[in-house]
C-alpha positions as CSV (number, residue, x, y, z in Angstrom):
1,M,0.2,-2.9,6.0
2,N,-0.7,-0.4,8.7
3,E,1.9,1.9,7.3
4,I,0.1,1.7,3.9
5,V,-3.2,2.5,5.6
6,E,-1.6,5.5,7.3
7,L,-0.1,6.7,4.0
8,L,-3.5,6.5,2.3
9,Q,-5.0,8.6,5.1
10,Q,-2.3,11.2,4.9
11,K,-1.8,11.4,1.1
12,A,-5.3,10.8,-0.1
13,G,-7.3,12.1,2.9
14,L,-9.2,8.8,3.3
15,S,-11.0,7.8,6.4
16,P,-9.4,4.9,8.4
17,D,-12.0,2.4,7.1
18,K,-11.7,3.5,3.5
19,A,-7.9,3.5,3.7
20,Q,-7.9,-0.1,5.0
21,E,-10.3,-1.1,2.2
22,V,-8.1,0.5,-0.5
23,A,-4.9,-0.9,1.0
24,T,-6.4,-4.4,1.0
25,A,-7.5,-4.0,-2.6
26,I,-4.0,-2.8,-3.6
27,V,-2.3,-5.7,-1.9
28,G,-4.8,-8.1,-3.4
29,L,-4.2,-6.8,-6.9
30,I,-0.4,-6.9,-6.5
31,K,-0.6,-10.5,-5.2
32,S,-2.9,-11.5,-8.0
33,K,-0.3,-10.5,-10.6
34,V,2.5,-12.6,-9.2
35,P,2.9,-16.4,-9.2
36,S,1.5,-18.0,-6.0
37,E,5.0,-19.0,-4.9
38,F,6.0,-15.3,-4.7
39,Q,3.0,-14.1,-2.8
40,G,4.8,-14.5,0.6
41,V,7.6,-12.3,-0.8
42,V,5.0,-9.7,-1.7
43,D,3.7,-9.8,1.9
44,Q,7.2,-9.3,3.2
45,F,8.0,-6.6,0.7
46,L,4.9,-4.6,1.7
47,G,5.9,-4.6,5.4
48,G,4.4,-7.9,6.6
49,G,7.8,-9.5,7.0
50,S,10.8,-8.8,9.2
51,D,12.9,-7.1,6.6
52,A,12.5,-3.4,7.6
53,Q,14.5,-2.2,4.7
54,A,12.3,-4.0,2.2
55,G,9.2,-2.6,3.9
56,S,10.6,0.9,3.8
57,S,11.5,0.6,0.1
58,A,8.0,-0.7,-0.6
59,L,6.4,2.3,1.1
60,G,8.6,4.7,-0.9
61,G,7.3,3.1,-4.1
62,L,3.7,3.1,-2.9
63,G,4.1,6.8,-1.9
64,G,4.8,7.6,-5.6
65,L,1.9,5.4,-6.7
66,L,-0.4,7.0,-4.2
67,G,0.7,10.5,-5.2
68,A,-0.3,9.7,-8.8
69,A,-3.6,8.1,-7.7
70,E,-4.5,10.9,-5.2
71,G,-6.7,12.7,-7.8
72,M,-8.9,9.6,-8.1
73,F,-9.9,9.8,-4.4
74,G,-9.8,13.6,-4.1
75,S,-7.2,15.4,-2.0
76,K,-7.9,16.9,1.4
77,G,-6.3,20.2,0.1
């Protein structure tokens, strides 16, 4: 999840504390939308597991999501 936090800081210009807060909220939302038996898979997919390729793919997808959401938080332009 540290990579997500870093991405939030870079793409949206958030402070480290705010980026951590937003990343936690995003992961919580995603996990709330999947059945409980798949929440471990979500953790692994978002970089919490040992599958580096899955984590990399997740960050690519989140990069697009964050790019779309950047306006909500303001850019550091």
